[in-house]
N, C-alpha and C positions, 0 to 999 in steps of 0.2 A: 572520276575519269580514269584512275588507276584500275578500277574494277572492270571498266569497259575494255580497256587495253588488254588486260589479262584474259578476259573472256574471249575477246577477238583472237588473241594469240592461241588460246586453247582450241577454239573452233577451227582455225586454220591448221593447226597441228593435227587435230583429229581427222580432218578431211584429207590431209596429206598422208597420214598413216593408213587410213582406210583405202586410199588409192593404191598403196603399196602392198596391200594384202589381197591376193587374188581370190581367196575364199570369200571375202566379203564384198568384192567390187566387181564381180562379173564371172564370166565363164573361165574356169580354171584351165580348160583345154586351150582356149584362145590365148590365154596368158602364156602357157607353155610354148605354143606355136610361135608367138611373138618373140619370146626369149631365144628360141632356137633359130629363128630367122636372123636375129641380130648376131648370134654366135657364128652362124654358117653363111652369112650373106655373100661371101666370096667363094663359096663352095656349094654349088647347086646339088651336086651328088650327095654330099653329107646332109644337106637340108632335106632332100627327098627321103633319105633314110630316117631322119629325125621325124618327119611327118608320119611315116609308117609306125614308128615306135610310139608316138603320142596317140595315134588312133588306136593302136593295139592296147595301150595302157588304159585308155578311156573305155574301150570295149571290155577289157578284162575286169576292170572295176565294176562295170555294170553287171557282167555275168555273175560275179561274186555276190553283189548286193541282191540281185534277183534270186539267186539260189537260196540265200539266207531267208528272203521273204517267202519263197515257195516252201521251204522246210517248215516255217512257222504257220503258213496259211493253208496249205493243201490238206485234204483228208485222204487223198489217194496215195497208197503205198508206192505205186509205180512212179508217180510224179516226185514224191519225196526222195526215193532212191536215186532217180535221175538228178535231182537238185543236189543231193549229197555228192554225187560224182562230179558234177559241174563245180561245186564249191571246192572240192579237193584239187581237181585238175587245174582250174583257173587260178586258184591261190598259189599253187606251185609255179605256174607259168608267169603270174604277175611278179613273183619274187625273182625269178630268173631274168625277166625283162628289166626290172628295176636295177639289178646288178649290171646288166649290159648297158643300160642307159647311163649309169654312173661312170662306167668305164669309157664310154664314148662321149661323155660330157653333154648328154642330151637331157634337157629339162622335161620332166614329166608333169602331167596334171596332178593336183593333190586332192581333187574332188571330181565328181561326175560333171561332165559337160552339161550345159543346159538341155541339149537334145536328149542325152542319156537320162538325165533327171526326170524329164517329162515322161519317158518310157516307164521309168520306175514308178512315178506317181500315178500314171494311168493304171498300171497293173495293181498297185497297192490298194486302189479303190474297189477292186473286184473281190468276189468271194465265191466259194463253192465251185460248181462246174464252170461258171463263167471265168473264174480265176484260172482253173486248169487249162481250159481251151486257149485263153489269151497267153498264158505262160508258154504252152507248147508252140503256139504260132510264133511268138516272139523268139523262142529258141531256134525254130526252123529258119526264120528270116535272118536272124543275127548270125547264125552259123554259116548260112549260104554266103553272106557278105564276107564273113571272116575268111572262109576258105578261098574266096576269090582274091582277097587282099594278101593273104599269106602266100598263096601261090605266085602272085605277081611279084612280091618281095623276094621270094626264093629264086625266081627266074631273072628278074630285072633289077634287083637291088644292087647297090654299089659296094657296100661293106661286106666282105666275105663272111665275117662272123654273124652278122645279122641275117644274111641270106641263108646260111646254114641253120641258124636257130629257127627261122620261119619255116624252112623245109621240114625240120624235125616235128613241127607242131601240126602239120597238115593231116596226118593220119588220125590223130586224136580228135581234131575238129570234125573230120569226116565221120568218125564213129559217133560223136555227139550229135551230128546232124541226122544220121540214120536213126538213132534212138529217138530223137525228138520227132522225126517224121512218123515213126511207128506210133508214138503216143498221140500225135495230132490226128492220125488216121482213125484211131479208136474213138476219138471224141467228136468226129464229124459224122 
């Protein structure tokens, strides 16, 4: 009987602990969003800014992981050079965003969202020219969305520091997009 009680307690404790660990229990982005909703529930403006920060962090992590994958996978010097630029620029941006989030008490995701992970997994399964085409298309699509969101934050965000930060990033994102579009055009 003592063994059953001990095992039951261990099982319950294990379930409780896994529920508290966002990496093991679901979408890290959703967990961060829930934490921020609780923190800023009386301040819709701060909650909107936090949502942008969480989205930017998820996107930035995806950009870095995809760039690392491209560097390892592609045989194209052009794609590799682009991926190295993305890795450098987005790693720097991610570090800046993390500092801003800490300053603003915004919880960030600690792993890719389920949606971002699916994009990564889909690309990881490709090789050769199929990989290069898919990577270039993903970079075009992703940077188009990023530019839209960063411009929106720069214009309509509430926190002056986050607005300024977002505005500062638009030129680099536009350069990334133009470069990705050139690469994509060569592969179509």
